[in-house]
C-alpha positions in Angstrom: 114.4 91.4 94.9 112.0 88.9 96.6 113.8 86.2 98.6 111.5 83.8 100.6 112.6 80.6 102.4 110.3 77.6 102.7 111.2 75.1 105.5 109.6 71.7 106.0 109.2 70.1 109.3 112.2 67.5 108.4 114.5 70.5 107.9 114.7 70.8 104.1 114.8 74.3 103.0 114.1 75.7 99.7 114.0 79.4 98.3 112.0 81.4 95.9 113.9 84.2 94.5 112.2 86.7 92.2 112.9 89.9 90.2 110.6 92.7 91.1 111.1 94.6 87.9 110.4 91.7 85.5 108.3 89.3 87.8 110.4 86.5 86.9 111.4 84.0 89.6 113.4 80.9 90.4 112.8 78.2 93.0 115.9 76.6 94.5 115.7 73.0 95.8 111.8 72.7 95.7 110.3 69.9 97.9 107.7 67.6 96.6 105.2 68.4 99.7 105.4 72.1 99.2 104.5 72.5 95.6 101.2 74.4 96.3 103.0 76.6 98.8 105.6 77.8 96.2 102.7 78.5 93.7 100.9 80.5 96.4 103.9 82.5 97.4 104.5 83.3 93.7 101.0 84.3 93.2 101.0 86.6 96.4 104.3 88.3 95.1 103.0 88.7 91.6 105.8 86.5 90.2 105.9 83.9 87.5 108.2 80.9 88.2 110.6 80.5 85.2 113.4 78.1 86.6 113.4 75.2 89.0 116.8 74.4 90.3 118.1 71.4 92.5 121.6 72.1 93.8 122.4 68.4 93.7 120.7 65.1 93.4 118.9 64.8 96.8 119.0 61.5 98.7 116.9 62.1 101.8 113.6 63.8 100.3 111.7 64.1 97.0 112.4 67.0 94.6 109.3 69.0 93.5 111.0 70.1 90.3 109.0 67.8 88.1 105.5 68.4 89.4 106.3 72.2 89.4 107.6 72.1 85.9 104.3 70.5 84.8 102.2 73.1 86.4 104.2 76.2 85.5 106.1 75.4 82.3 109.4 76.4 84.0 112.8 75.0 82.9 114.6 72.5 85.2 118.2 73.3 86.1 121.0 71.2 87.3 124.7 70.6 87.0 126.1 69.1 83.9 126.9 65.9 86.1 123.4 65.4 87.2 122.2 61.9 86.3 118.6 63.1 85.9 117.4 62.6 82.2 114.7 65.4 82.5 117.0 68.4 83.1 116.2 71.3 80.6 119.2 73.4 81.4 122.7 72.0 82.4 124.9 74.4 83.9 128.7 74.4 84.7 131.1 76.2 87.0 131.2 80.0 86.3 128.0 80.2 84.3 125.2 82.6 85.1 121.5 82.1 85.2 119.4 85.2 84.3 116.3 85.4 86.3 114.8 88.6 84.9 117.3 91.3 85.7 118.9 89.1 88.6 122.0 87.1 88.0 122.8 84.0 89.8 126.3 82.8 89.5 127.0 79.1 89.5 129.8 77.5 91.7 130.6 73.7 91.2 131.2 72.4 94.6 131.5 68.7 94.4 131.9 66.6 97.6 128.4 66.0 99.1 127.5 64.7 95.6 129.5 65.0 92.3 126.9 67.3 90.8 126.6 69.8 93.8 126.4 73.4 93.0 126.2 76.5 95.1 124.5 79.8 93.7 125.5 83.4 94.5 122.8 85.9 94.4 122.9 89.6 95.4 123.9 89.4 99.1 123.1 85.7 99.4 125.0 82.4 99.1 122.7 79.4 98.4 125.1 76.4 99.5 122.9 73.4 99.0 124.2 70.6 101.1 127.9 71.7 100.5 128.0 74.1 103.6 125.3 74.0 106.3 124.9 76.3 109.3 127.6 75.0 111.8 128.3 72.0 109.8 128.8 70.7 106.2 127.2 68.1 104.0 127.9 64.5 104.6 130.1 62.6 102.1 129.1 58.9 102.7 126.1 59.0 100.2 126.3 57.9 96.6 128.9 60.0 94.7 130.0 61.7 97.9 133.8 62.6 98.2 135.5 63.9 101.4 138.6 65.2 99.4 136.4 67.0 96.9 134.4 68.6 99.5 137.6 69.9 101.2 138.5 71.6 98.0 135.1 73.0 97.5 135.0 74.5 100.9 138.6 75.7 101.5 139.4 76.3 97.9 136.1 77.8 96.6 133.4 78.9 99.0 135.5 80.3 101.8 137.3 82.6 99.4 134.1 84.4 98.5 132.7 87.6 100.0 132.5 87.0 103.7 129.3 89.3 103.9 127.2 86.9 101.8 124.4 85.3 104.0 124.6 81.4 103.9 121.4 79.7 103.0 121.7 75.9 102.9 119.3 73.3 101.7 118.8 71.9 105.1 118.6 73.5 108.5 117.5 71.0 111.0 117.7 73.2 114.0 116.1 76.2 112.4 119.0 78.3 112.9 118.9 82.0 111.6 121.1 82.7 108.5 124.6 84.0 109.2 127.3 85.4 107.1 130.0 83.5 105.4 132.5 85.2 107.7 130.4 84.0 110.7 130.5 80.6 109.6 134.3 80.7 109.1 134.5 81.8 112.8 132.0 79.4 114.4 131.5 76.4 112.2 133.6 73.7 113.8 134.1 71.8 110.4 135.7 75.0 108.8 138.4 75.3 111.4 141.9 75.4 109.4 143.1 71.9 109.0 145.2 70.0 106.5 143.2 67.8 103.7 144.0 64.6 105.4 142.6 65.7 108.8 139.4 67.1 107.2 138.7 63.7 105.3 139.6 61.6 108.4 137.0 63.8 110.3 134.4 63.3 107.7 135.0 59.6 107.5 134.7 59.3 111.0 131.3 60.7 111.4 128.6 58.2 112.5 125.5 59.3 110.6 122.1 57.5 110.1 121.2 56.7 106.5 118.2 58.8 105.2 114.8 57.2 105.9 113.9 57.1 102.1 117.3 56.8 100.5 116.6 54.3 97.7 113.2 55.8 96.9 114.6 59.5 96.8 117.5 58.5 94.6 115.2 56.5 92.3 112.7 59.2 91.9 115.2 62.3 91.8 117.6 60.6 89.3 114.9 59.3 86.9 111.9 61.6 87.4 109.7 58.7 88.3 106.8 58.9 90.9 107.1 58.4 94.6 104.7 55.9 96.3 103.0 58.8 98.0 102.5 60.5 94.6 100.8 57.3 93.2 98.6 57.0 96.0 97.7 60.7 96.1 97.1 60.8 92.4 94.8 57.8 92.8 92.8 59.4 95.5 92.2 62.3 93.3 90.0 60.1 91.0 87.9 58.2 93.5 85.4 59.0 96.3 85.7 57.3 99.7 83.3 55.9 102.3 83.7 56.1 106.0 83.9 53.1 108.3 80.9 54.1 110.0 78.8 54.3 106.9 80.0 50.9 105.8 79.2 49.5 109.3 75.6 50.9 109.0 75.1 49.4 105.6 76.3 46.0 106.5 74.1 46.0 109.7 71.2 47.0 107.8 71.2 43.8 105.8 71.0 45.6 102.5 74.7 47.2 102.0 73.9 48.1 98.3 77.7 47.5 97.5 80.0 44.8 96.9 82.8 44.8 99.5 86.2 43.9 98.0 89.2 42.8 100.3 92.4 43.3 98.3 94.8 41.8 100.6 96.6 38.5 100.4 94.9 35.3 101.3 96.3 34.8 104.8 95.3 38.3 105.8 91.7 37.6 104.6 91.4 34.3 106.2 92.5 35.8 109.7 89.4 38.2 109.6 87.7 40.4 107.0 84.7 42.7 106.8 81.6 40.6 107.0 80.6 39.5 103.5 83.5 40.9 101.7 84.8 39.2 98.5 88.4 38.4 98.2 90.6 39.3 95.2 94.2 40.2 96.0 95.5 43.4 94.4 98.2 41.4 92.4 95.2 39.5 90.5 92.8 42.4 90.2 93.3 43.4 86.6 93.3 39.6 85.5 90.1 38.4 87.4 88.1 41.6 87.8 85.8 40.8 85.0 85.2 37.3 86.3 84.5 38.3 89.6 82.3 41.3 88.8 80.6 40.6 85.4 78.4 43.6 85.8 80.6 46.7 85.3 77.9 48.9 86.9 78.2 47.2 90.3 79.5 49.5 93.0 82.5 48.3 94.5 84.1 49.2 97.7 87.8 48.3 98.2 89.7 48.1 101.4 93.2 46.8 102.6 95.2 46.9 105.7 96.0 50.6 105.8 93.8 52.1 103.0 96.8 52.7 100.7 96.7 49.8 98.4 92.9 49.8 98.2 93.1 53.5 97.0 95.2 52.3 94.2 92.9 49.3 93.5 89.7 51.4 93.5 91.5 53.8 91.0 92.5 50.9 88.8 88.9 49.6 88.7 87.6 52.9 87.5 90.3 52.9 84.7 88.9 49.4 83.8 85.4 50.8 83.5 84.1 50.0 86.9 82.8 53.6 87.4 81.2 52.7 90.7 84.6 51.7 92.5 85.2 53.5 95.7 87.7 52.9 98.7 87.1 52.7 102.4 88.5 55.7 104.2 90.8 53.9 106.4 91.9 50.2 106.4 91.0 47.0 108.1 93.5 47.9 111.0 91.5 51.0 111.8 88.3 48.9 111.4 89.6 46.5 114.0 90.8 49.1 116.3 87.3 50.7 116.3 85.8 47.3 117.4 83.8 47.0 114.2 82.8 43.3 113.3 85.2 40.8 111.6 84.3 37.5 109.9 87.0 34.6 109.8 87.1 31.9 107.1 88.5 28.6 106.9 89.4 29.1 103.1 92.9 30.4 102.9 93.2 30.5 99.2 91.1 32.1 96.3 90.2 29.7 93.4 93.3 29.2 91.0 92.6 30.9 87.6 95.0 31.5 84.5 
């Protein structure tokens, strides 16, 4: 059996488990930023990814299930209660997932979320966010339930084989895996206590909300794209120009390019790249033809930080402006580099219907 863990710098941990006899594999709790890494590990180990499983609806990071599924054809797996509409295989407590000749047993462990599951693999217990090393999952996020977590821990997990090695979906301190017996002996949240005391303890925790809570829930529950995905996908379809090259062209007096500021009017008026045309991103599709009647013109878009302008340039290309590119960096970096700015008295572009 192949058992590989992948940890991000934010403490998220995912697992690639493979059957060496059949070359079939599953990735558990894949994280969006690590998609290429899973593919590289599978290729290195001679494995083909057949299943992609999220142990629950994540609220603090972005699942990599959808992009991995598109690239591998693997089936997505979650508990029956998962709200995600794209799940191919919905599992319930007591069922088994066959990965080649490996058998992964599903244990429904609600509490952190109502759709939380753990997986029992040969010698290993993948606990998602139900049980962490030295802690447990929180219960103050959407569908969390402290009473349910108590039952999942004390009524289910702690009764399993104590020699199973515990592998959670988060490991913020990069601690080494321990056995379930070791967690029983050392984890302060697993000290014997009655349900009321456990619930009071969980409700008394003072924890910060995840940084990307609403965006993570939106994308993980619906299969929609993250903002970073939208920007990254746009960047794959356009070239960029460095600030130094743009400055050189402007100072030459013959830039050979139409510079387009896609920020709002007040930001443009406060200072813009010399000679830049103003067309806010929100009006781009409606006014681009009027502002640029020649579709062959080369257009360089820029914004404050280089993100919106990347999307704007990609949009212009889909509209037929094949010469659209984006500034590598934004006007903020342009200012910090000491490059020239041009103010304007006009604070509003002409109104057009």
